[in-house]
C-alpha positions, 0 to 999 in steps of 0.5 A, spaced: 614 592 717 617 595 709 624 593 707 629 598 707 635 598 700 642 599 701 642 605 697 647 605 691 651 611 689 652 612 682 658 615 680 662 616 673 661 610 668 656 607 672 652 613 672 652 615 665 650 608 664 645 608 668 642 614 664 643 612 658 639 606 659 633 610 663 633 615 657 631 609 653 627 606 656 623 612 657 623 614 650 620 607 649 615 609 653 615 607 661 613 612 665 618 615 670 615 611 676 616 605 674 623 606 672 624 608 679 621 601 681 624 597 677 632 601 679 630 601 686 632 609 686 627 615 687 623 619 682 626 626 683 634 622 681 631 617 676 628 624 673 633 629 675 638 622 671 633 624 664 634 631 665 641 630 665 641 625 659 638 631 655 631 627 655 625 632 654 619 629 659 611 628 657 607 632 660 604 630 668 599 623 666 601 625 659 601 617 655 607 615 651 608 618 645 607 611 641 600 609 645 598 615 641 
């Protein structure tokens, strides 16, 4: 049986800080899927936070800019 994680609401300053951290990691080449796994958040939530933070998302399956 899979483990159920307790849902955490990210609001206010903690949401802003999470967005800043995710943006930095994404811009260094970490995938959205990996960010979601590491944080325990859904893929969609991570994607939405990145968009809120002004990140230009890479194309699906695109290699990180550093790896090109």
